[in-house]
C-alpha positions as CSV (number, residue, x, y, z in Angstrom):
1,M,142.0,84.7,114.4
2,S,141.3,82.2,117.3
3,E,143.4,79.1,117.8
4,P,141.8,75.9,116.6
5,T,140.3,73.8,119.4
6,D,141.9,70.6,120.5
7,P,140.7,67.7,118.4
8,R,138.1,65.5,120.1
9,L,137.2,62.0,119.4
10,R,133.4,61.2,119.3
11,L,132.4,57.5,119.4
12,R,129.2,55.8,118.7
13,V,128.8,52.2,119.7
14,V,126.3,50.7,117.2
15,F,124.8,47.3,117.9
16,G,123.8,45.3,114.8
17,D,120.1,45.9,115.1
18,G,120.4,49.7,115.1
19,R,120.5,50.3,118.8
20,M,123.3,52.6,119.8
21,V,125.0,54.6,122.5
22,G,126.9,57.6,121.5
23,P,128.1,61.0,122.8
24,G,124.6,62.6,122.8
25,K,123.0,59.9,124.8
26,A,125.9,59.7,127.2
27,D,125.8,63.5,127.7
28,L,122.0,63.3,128.3
29,L,122.4,60.5,130.8
30,E,125.2,62.5,132.6
31,L,123.0,65.6,132.7
32,I,120.0,63.7,134.0
33,R,122.2,62.3,136.8
34,D,123.6,65.7,137.6
35,T,120.3,67.7,137.4
36,G,117.7,65.1,138.5
37,S,115.6,66.2,135.6
38,I,115.0,65.1,132.0
39,S,113.7,68.6,131.2
40,A,116.7,70.3,132.6
41,A,119.0,68.0,130.9
42,G,117.3,68.5,127.6
43,R,117.4,72.3,128.0
44,A,121.1,72.1,128.9
45,M,121.6,70.3,125.5
46,R,119.3,72.8,123.7
47,M,116.8,70.1,122.9
48,S,113.1,69.9,123.6
49,Y,111.7,67.9,126.5
50,K,109.9,65.7,123.9
51,R,113.2,64.9,122.2
52,A,115.0,64.2,125.5
53,W,112.2,62.0,126.8
54,S,112.1,60.2,123.4
55,L,115.8,59.4,123.7
56,V,115.3,58.2,127.3
57,E,112.4,55.9,126.2
58,E,114.7,54.7,123.4
59,M,117.5,53.9,125.8
60,N,115.1,52.3,128.4
61,A,113.6,50.0,125.8
62,A,117.0,49.0,124.4
63,F,118.4,47.6,127.6
64,R,117.2,44.7,129.8
65,E,116.8,47.2,132.7
66,P,115.8,50.8,132.3
67,L,118.6,53.3,132.5
68,V,116.5,56.2,133.7
69,A,113.8,56.1,136.5
70,R,111.2,58.9,136.4
71,T,108.9,60.1,139.1
72,R,105.8,62.0,138.1
73,G,105.3,65.6,139.1
74,G,102.9,66.8,141.8
75,A,103.1,68.8,144.9
76,Q,106.7,67.7,145.3
77,G,107.5,68.0,141.7
78,G,108.8,65.2,139.4
79,G,112.3,64.2,138.7
80,A,114.5,61.6,137.1
81,A,117.5,59.7,138.2
82,L,119.9,57.1,136.6
83,T,119.3,53.5,137.7
84,A,122.2,51.3,138.5
85,A,122.1,50.0,134.9
86,G,122.2,53.7,133.7
87,E,125.2,54.5,135.8
88,A,126.9,51.2,134.5
89,V,126.2,52.0,130.9
90,L,127.4,55.6,131.3
91,S,130.6,54.5,133.1
92,H,131.4,51.8,130.5
93,Y,130.8,54.3,127.6
94,R,133.1,57.0,129.2
95,A,135.7,54.3,129.7
96,I,135.6,53.3,126.0
97,E,135.9,57.0,125.1
98,A,139.0,57.4,127.4
99,A,140.6,54.2,126.1
100,A,140.1,55.2,122.5
101,A,141.4,58.7,123.0
102,E,144.5,57.4,124.7
103,A,145.1,54.8,122.0
104,G,144.4,57.2,119.2
105,A,146.4,60.2,120.6
106,P,149.5,59.6,118.5
107,D,147.5,59.3,115.2
108,I,145.3,62.2,116.1
109,A,148.5,64.3,116.6
110,A,149.9,63.1,113.3
111,I,146.7,64.0,111.4
112,R,146.6,67.4,113.2
113,G,150.2,68.0,112.1
114,M,149.1,67.6,108.5
115,L,146.4,70.2,108.7
116,R,146.9,73.4,106.7
117,D,147.9,76.4,108.9
118,I,145.1,78.9,108.7
119,S,146.6,81.3,111.2
120,D,147.0,83.9,108.5
121,G,143.2,84.4,108.5
122,K,142.5,82.9,105.0
């Protein structure tokens, strides 16, 4: 039987009015930055373009400045890029994740130590 994976901490920052930033949106922003494409980012996350674009619209509407800038297709093809605000939101979110993981490491290790050993295949 395979070894259990290392625990991971998944955080969602929820603002009082229902707007939020979490691991999925952060991953989408990161993939848009890396691929230059909402479509490619969605495919990498196994989501439809419609869903990816819906999340981008949601994020763009939630912040004072849009997080993703899109260029329409055509002869040169379309694309997408993070704006300075998008880069900042992604950077802040990743910093929160790192700080929480570091602060929570001892407690996560304690909880992991309390897990039942399933290495016998049961």
